[in-house]
C-alpha positions as CSV (number, residue, x, y, z in Angstrom):
1,M,166.7,228.8,222.9
2,S,167.3,226.5,219.9
3,R,168.9,227.9,216.9
4,L,167.7,227.4,213.3
5,P,169.8,225.2,211.1
6,T,172.2,227.2,209.1
7,G,173.8,224.5,206.9
8,I,173.8,225.2,203.2
9,R,171.6,222.1,202.6
10,W,168.7,223.7,204.6
11,W,169.0,227.1,203.0
12,L,169.2,225.6,199.5
13,A,166.2,223.4,200.3
14,L,164.2,226.4,201.5
15,A,165.3,228.4,198.4
16,F,164.2,225.5,196.1
17,A,160.9,225.3,197.9
18,V,160.3,229.0,197.6
19,V,161.3,229.1,193.9
20,S,159.2,226.0,193.1
21,G,156.2,227.4,195.0
22,L,156.4,230.8,193.3
23,T,156.9,229.2,189.9
24,A,154.0,226.8,190.4
25,L,151.7,229.5,191.6
26,S,152.6,231.8,188.8
27,V,152.0,229.1,186.3
28,A,148.7,228.3,188.0
29,L,147.5,231.9,187.8
30,V,148.5,232.2,184.2
31,F,146.9,228.9,183.1
32,T,143.8,229.6,185.2
33,E,143.3,233.0,183.6
34,R,143.9,231.7,180.1
35,S,141.6,228.7,180.7
36,E,138.9,231.0,181.9
37,Q,139.4,233.2,178.8
38,A,139.3,230.1,176.6
39,F,136.1,228.9,178.3
40,R,134.5,232.3,177.9
41,S,135.5,232.5,174.2
42,R,134.4,229.0,173.5
43,T,131.0,229.2,175.3
44,D,129.1,229.2,172.1
45,V,131.0,226.2,170.8
46,L,130.4,224.3,174.1
47,A,126.8,225.2,174.2
48,L,126.3,224.1,170.6
49,G,128.1,220.9,171.2
50,N,126.0,220.1,174.2
51,T,122.8,220.9,172.3
52,V,123.8,218.7,169.4
53,A,124.4,215.8,171.8
54,A,121.1,216.4,173.5
55,T,119.3,216.5,170.1
56,L,120.8,213.3,169.0
57,R,119.7,211.5,172.2
58,I,116.2,213.0,171.8
59,R,116.0,212.0,168.2
60,E,117.1,208.4,169.0
61,A,114.6,208.1,171.8
62,L,111.7,209.5,169.7
63,S,112.6,207.3,166.8
64,D,112.2,204.3,169.0
65,I,108.9,205.6,170.2
66,G,107.8,206.3,166.7
67,Q,108.7,202.9,165.5
68,E,106.7,201.4,168.4
69,Q,103.7,203.5,167.6
70,A,104.0,202.6,163.9
71,L,103.9,198.9,164.8
72,Q,100.9,199.4,167.0
73,G,99.2,201.3,164.2
74,V,99.8,198.6,161.6
75,A,98.5,196.1,164.1
76,S,95.3,198.1,164.6
77,G,95.0,198.9,160.9
78,R,96.0,202.6,161.0
79,G,98.2,204.1,158.2
80,E,101.4,206.1,158.6
81,D,99.5,209.3,157.8
82,E,97.6,209.0,161.0
83,L,100.9,208.8,162.9
84,A,102.6,211.9,161.4
85,G,103.7,214.6,163.8
86,L,105.6,214.7,167.0
87,E,102.6,215.5,169.1
88,E,100.9,212.2,168.1
89,A,104.1,210.1,168.3
90,F,104.3,210.3,172.1
91,D,102.6,211.9,175.1
92,A,104.1,214.2,177.7
93,T,104.5,211.5,180.3
94,Q,107.0,209.8,177.9
95,L,108.9,213.0,177.1
96,T,109.4,214.5,180.5
97,P,111.7,211.9,182.1
98,L,113.8,211.8,178.9
99,L,114.2,215.6,178.7
100,R,115.0,215.9,182.4
101,A,117.8,213.3,182.1
102,V,119.2,214.9,178.9
103,A,119.1,218.4,180.3
104,S,120.9,217.2,183.5
105,D,123.6,215.3,181.6
106,N,124.4,218.2,179.3
107,E,123.9,220.9,181.9
108,L,121.4,223.1,180.0
109,A,117.8,224.1,180.1
110,L,116.0,222.0,177.4
111,F,112.7,222.6,175.6
112,V,111.1,220.8,172.6
113,F,108.6,222.3,170.1
114,D,106.5,220.6,167.4
115,E,106.2,221.6,163.8
116,N,103.5,224.1,164.8
117,A,105.9,225.9,167.3
118,Q,103.9,224.4,170.2
119,L,105.7,223.5,173.3
120,L,105.7,219.7,173.9
121,S,108.0,219.7,176.9
122,N,107.5,221.3,180.3
123,D,107.7,225.1,180.3
124,V,110.4,225.0,183.1
125,S,113.7,223.1,182.7
126,R,116.5,223.2,185.3
127,G,114.8,226.2,187.0
128,I,114.6,228.2,183.7
129,D,111.1,229.2,182.3
130,V,110.8,229.1,178.6
131,S,109.4,232.6,178.6
132,F,112.6,233.8,180.3
133,V,114.6,232.8,177.2
134,P,115.2,235.9,175.0
135,D,114.0,235.7,171.4
136,F,112.9,232.1,171.7
137,P,110.1,232.5,169.1
138,D,112.6,233.6,166.5
139,A,114.9,230.8,167.5
140,V,112.1,228.2,167.2
141,A,111.1,229.7,163.8
142,A,114.7,229.4,162.5
143,G,114.8,225.8,163.7
144,L,111.5,224.9,161.9
145,E,113.0,226.4,158.7
146,G,115.9,224.0,159.0
147,R,118.4,226.6,160.2
148,R,120.7,226.6,163.2
149,W,120.2,229.4,165.8
150,V,123.1,230.3,168.1
151,E,122.8,233.6,170.0
152,T,125.2,234.8,172.8
153,L,123.5,236.9,175.4
154,Q,126.0,239.2,177.0
155,E,123.7,240.7,179.6
156,E,122.4,237.3,180.8
157,S,125.8,235.7,180.3
158,A,124.2,232.8,178.5
159,T,123.8,231.2,175.1
160,V,120.6,230.3,173.3
161,V,120.7,227.5,170.7
162,A,117.9,226.1,168.5
163,L,118.4,223.1,166.2
164,P,116.0,221.3,163.9
165,L,114.7,218.0,165.2
166,L,113.8,215.5,162.4
167,V,112.4,212.2,163.6
168,P,111.5,209.4,161.1
169,L,107.8,208.4,161.4
170,A,107.2,211.2,163.9
171,G,107.7,214.4,161.9
172,R,109.8,217.4,162.7
173,G,110.3,219.8,165.5
174,V,112.8,222.1,167.3
175,V,115.1,221.6,170.2
176,L,115.7,224.8,172.1
177,T,118.4,225.1,174.8
178,Y,119.4,227.9,177.2
179,V,122.9,227.5,178.5
180,P,124.0,229.8,181.3
181,R,127.8,230.4,181.5
182,A,127.6,229.5,185.1
183,E,127.3,225.9,184.0
184,F,130.8,226.0,182.6
185,A,132.1,227.6,185.8
186,S,132.2,224.2,187.5
187,A,134.6,223.0,184.8
188,V,136.8,226.1,185.3
189,G,136.7,225.5,189.1
190,I,137.8,221.9,188.7
191,F,140.7,223.0,186.5
192,R,141.6,225.7,189.0
193,R,141.6,223.2,191.9
194,E,143.8,220.8,190.0
195,I,146.3,223.5,189.2
196,I,146.4,224.7,192.8
197,F,146.9,221.1,194.0
198,A,149.7,220.7,191.5
199,A,151.3,223.9,192.8
200,L,151.0,222.7,196.4
201,V,152.6,219.4,195.4
202,A,155.4,221.2,193.6
203,I,156.5,222.9,196.8
204,P,157.6,219.8,198.8
205,V,158.9,218.2,195.7
206,G,161.1,221.3,195.0
207,A,162.2,221.3,198.7
208,L,163.2,217.6,198.5
209,A,165.0,218.2,195.2
210,G,166.8,221.2,196.8
211,L,167.7,219.2,199.8
212,A,169.2,216.4,197.7
213,I,171.2,218.9,195.6
214,A,172.3,220.8,198.6
215,A,173.4,217.6,200.3
216,A,175.6,216.7,197.3
217,I,177.1,220.3,197.2
218,A,177.6,220.3,201.0
219,A,179.4,216.9,200.8
220,R,181.8,218.3,198.2
221,L,182.4,221.5,200.2
222,R,183.0,219.3,203.3
223,R,185.7,217.4,201.5
224,M,187.4,220.6,200.5
225,A,187.1,222.0,204.0
226,N,188.7,218.8,205.5
227,A,191.5,219.1,202.9
228,A,192.1,222.8,203.9
229,A,192.1,221.9,207.6
230,A,194.7,219.2,207.0
231,I,196.9,221.7,205.2
232,E,196.5,224.2,208.0
233,A,197.6,221.4,210.4
234,G,200.7,220.8,208.3
235,D,199.5,217.6,206.6
236,F,200.3,217.9,203.0
237,E,199.6,214.3,202.0
238,T,195.8,214.4,202.0
239,E,195.0,214.3,198.3
240,L,191.8,216.0,197.1
241,K,190.4,214.4,193.9
242,P,187.5,216.3,192.4
243,R,185.0,214.3,190.4
244,F,183.5,217.0,188.3
245,R,185.0,219.9,186.3
246,D,182.5,222.5,187.4
247,E,183.1,225.6,189.6
248,L,183.5,223.5,192.7
249,G,185.7,221.1,190.9
250,S,187.9,223.9,189.7
251,L,188.1,225.2,193.3
252,A,189.1,221.7,194.5
253,F,191.8,221.5,191.8
254,S,193.2,224.8,193.0
255,I,193.3,223.7,196.6
256,D,195.0,220.5,195.6
257,R,197.6,222.4,193.5
258,M,198.1,224.7,196.5
259,R,198.7,221.6,198.7
260,I,201.3,220.3,196.3
261,Q,203.1,223.7,196.1
262,L,203.1,224.2,199.9
263,R,204.4,220.7,200.4
264,E,207.3,221.4,198.0
265,S,207.9,224.8,199.6
266,F,207.9,223.4,203.1
267,A,210.2,220.6,202.0
268,L,212.6,223.2,200.5
269,L,212.5,225.3,203.6
270,A,213.1,222.2,205.8
271,S,216.1,221.3,203.6
272,D,217.5,224.9,203.8
273,R,216.9,224.9,207.6
274,D,218.8,221.5,207.9
275,R,221.7,222.9,205.8
276,L,221.8,226.1,207.9
277,G,221.7,224.0,211.1
278,Q,224.6,221.9,209.8
279,L,226.6,225.0,208.9
280,L,226.0,226.6,212.3
281,E,227.0,223.4,214.0
282,R,230.4,223.5,212.3
283,L,231.1,227.0,213.5
284,R,233.6,227.4,216.3
285,D,231.6,230.4,217.6
286,G,228.6,229.8,219.7
287,V,225.2,230.7,218.0
288,V,221.9,231.1,219.9
289,T,218.7,232.4,218.3
290,V,215.7,233.6,220.4
291,D,212.1,234.8,219.7
292,R,210.4,237.9,221.0
293,D,209.6,236.1,224.2
294,L,213.4,235.5,224.6
295,N,212.8,231.7,224.3
296,V,215.6,229.7,222.7
297,E,214.9,228.6,219.1
298,F,218.3,227.3,218.1
299,V,221.6,226.6,219.9
300,N,224.8,225.0,218.4
301,G,227.4,222.9,220.1
302,A,229.8,225.7,220.7
303,A,227.1,227.7,222.5
304,R,226.3,224.8,224.7
305,L,229.9,224.5,225.6
306,A,230.1,228.2,226.5
307,F,226.9,227.9,228.6
308,R,228.0,224.7,230.2
309,T,227.2,226.0,233.7
310,V,223.5,226.5,232.9
311,E,220.9,224.6,230.9
312,L,220.4,225.9,227.3
313,D,217.6,224.0,225.6
314,E,215.4,224.9,222.6
315,G,212.1,226.2,223.7
316,Q,213.3,227.2,227.2
317,P,213.9,230.9,228.3
318,L,217.3,232.4,227.6
319,P,219.4,232.2,230.8
320,D,221.4,234.9,232.4
321,P,224.6,233.0,233.3
322,W,226.9,236.0,234.0
323,P,226.3,238.5,236.8
324,E,228.5,241.0,235.0
325,L,226.2,241.1,231.8
326,D,222.5,241.4,231.5
327,L,222.2,238.9,228.6
328,R,218.4,238.9,228.4
329,G,218.4,242.7,228.4
330,L,220.8,242.7,225.5
331,A,218.7,240.2,223.6
332,A,215.5,242.2,224.3
333,G,217.0,245.3,222.9
334,L,217.6,243.6,219.6
335,F,213.8,243.5,219.0
336,R,213.2,247.3,219.4
337,D,212.6,249.5,216.3
338,R,215.7,250.4,214.4
339,A,217.8,248.2,216.7
340,Q,221.5,248.1,215.9
341,V,224.1,245.4,216.3
342,A,224.9,245.1,220.0
343,Q,228.4,244.1,221.3
344,A,229.6,243.3,224.8
345,R,232.5,241.5,226.5
346,V,232.4,239.5,229.7
347,T,235.1,237.7,231.7
348,P,233.7,235.2,234.2
349,P,235.6,234.1,237.3
350,D,237.0,231.0,235.4
351,G,239.3,233.4,233.5
352,E,237.8,232.9,230.0
353,T,236.7,236.0,228.1
354,Y,233.6,236.0,225.9
355,D,232.8,238.5,223.1
356,I,229.0,238.8,222.8
357,V,227.5,240.1,219.5
358,G,223.8,240.6,219.2
359,I,222.3,240.8,215.7
360,P,218.7,242.2,215.3
361,A,216.1,240.1,213.5
């Protein structure tokens, strides 16, 4: 069974991905909600703007038609009075394709009335019947009076707009639009999709950024770990040079100062040990030191001479050269709790007498 990676770089990358994802999703939710509120609060403005754009296109198209009719009338000898009025400036076959295109481009139901409040366009636009539009007679009357009509219908979730339509050489009329709020939902949906896409992109980007940052941190920690391992192994010459003065840099400085202090302390201990060894070598009495396992740690020249019949080497077990004295038992007793100084005397067959003194640790 494979184990999941536990390196700091992977955990930090995962943490960055989670934080980035949560942040991006939170921002997406907040911005989506605010955008929807803004769209809802600006529905009237959007509806009016689309209606103005539609009215300008209709006016421009009807102006061209009116000029063409005027030229034809002059050629046939008719006066301008005979051409007055929207109804005479064009026929329904000319108006229908234009209104269908304008309504589709501006995403609204579009109706055109003449100066007598008579419907010139089709009575159905984008699936909306003109009779379905609330208060449309009042809206048309306001437009014929030269006033702008903008009404928000809360129950139908729509906006009704009526604007005067003044066309040179063709008279005047009214452009009536019915704009459901559902028409603006597509814009909100596009915005929401883009926000969600940005949030999804932010997750891998955050993960990659976290991986890069974690790799840099892990490399610095690895250098400190290697330096600590060298100190543990007794190598005090591996210098640790931090590049930054941040928290990790301060930790690296502390480790390097510890390395220097340990090097000086061990050098002092080695010097004291060497001086002690020289002092013990000069003694006429034999000196042997052992550890708890009764292995020899130090032996001076006088002791080697006294134990000349057996091998007495550092790192080797303490021998028992005299049958008359249990030397290892005497040494073992020195490591007991509250051990006292032990003394013994032994006279080997060669005639020399040895006074043994055991000193507890």
